[in-house]
N, C-alpha and C positions, 0 to 999 in steps of 0.2 A: 907724803905723796906730792909730786909736783902739781902745781896749780894748772888745771886745764882751762883754757880759754873758753868761756861760756859762749856757745853758738847754738842758735835755734834755727833748725831747718824744718820747713813744712813739707808735706808730701809732694807738693808741686816743685819744690826746690831740688828734689833728689834725682839723681841720674845713676844709671848702671855704671859701676866701676869707681864711684866715689869711695875714698878711703880716709881713715883717720887712724892715728897711732899714738901710743903712749909708751914711755920707758919708765920703769920703776925698779929701783934697787930695794930688795927685800931686807929689812933689818930685823934683828931678833925681837925688838919691841913691837914690830908689826905682827909677828906670829903670836906673841904673848897676848897682845891686845885682841887679836882675832879669836884666840881661845877664850878669853874673858867674855867677849861679846857673844859668842855662839855657845859656850859651855862645852866645847870639844877640847878636852884637856888630854887627849891621847899623848902619851909620853913620846911617841915617835916625833912629835912636833916640839916638845918642851924639854925633854931630858937628854942631855948629851950622853950620859951613862947608858940609858936605855937604847938610844938610837945607834950607838956604836956597835951594838950586838945585832942590828938588823942588816938586811942585804944592802941598805943604803950607806951604812957606815957613819952616818951623821944625821943630824936633825933635818927633816924635810918640812916644807911649807904645806899648810892645808891646801888641798886641791881646790876647795871652794874659795879660798883667799885669792888664788890665781884667777879663777873664773870671775870673782867680783871685780877685778880690774877691767874686764870686758864691760861690765855694767857701767863703770866710771866713764869709759869712752862713749858708750851709747847715750847715757844720761846727760853728758855735758857737751858732746861734740857732734856725734853722728848717730842719730838725727838731732839729739839734744833734748833740752827741756820740753816736756809735753809728750814725749814718746813713751809708750807703755809696752812692756814685755807681753807677748802672747805665749811664746815658748822659747826654750833654749836647749839645744843638745850639747853635751860635753863628752869629749873623748880624751881621757887622760893618757898621754903618750910617754911621759917621763917625769922624774922628780924635779922639783925646784928646791934649791937649798938656800940657807941663810947666806946673804951676800950676793946672790945671783941678780943679774939685771934682766928683768922680764920685759920683752918687747911685745906689746899687745897691738894687734891689727884687726880692724873691722873693715869690711868692704860690702857695698851694696851689690847684691847679685840678682835680685828680682824685685820688681815693683808690681803690686796688684792693686788696681784701682778700687775694687770692691773691698770695703772695710779699711782702705788706705793701709794695706799691709806692705811691709818692707822685709825682705829676707836678707840677712847679712851673713857673710862668711866671717867667722871669728877664729883667730888663732893667737896663741901665746908662744913665744920662742925664747930660748935661753942659748946664747952663743950660736945663733942661727939654726938651732935644732928645735923643731916643734915639740912642745911639752904638753900642749892642750890645744884641741881644735873642736869645732862644732859650728852649728848654725843657730842664729837667733831670728825669731820672727817678732816684729813689732807692729803696733798700731801707732800711726803718726797723724798728728792733727793736720787738718787742711788749713791753708792760709785763710785768714778772715777777709771777707770782701770789705772794701772800704765803705764806711757809712756814707749814705747820700743825703 
């Protein structure tokens, strides 16, 4: 995965419309590693022979692998370290295949002072087509007041 520049934003730093993105080319090793990590060894992800007989005609990437890339953007860039998931909705719109380049976008769409909640529009695209979308709600730390 490409290295994301570490960026820490506090609740006070966030503005509506702020966006961050990531591009990731999915390799076979990514899918195999995700299967090992999660224990999801569904052959639609791992077996060319099995996957050829499905409606997709070839192996597809785990949906939650794609969703995990949203977490990478949130945890490293927007808002960054210290932010904690409260919830995430996911709508799987289409398959991701080995070799696809996934474009992951998150955008601040709501800021709620109570609990320092941030609502993000999240989407993943392949060739300009949305393959996954949803919304994430996060708790974001407040900036520390300078010590006096």
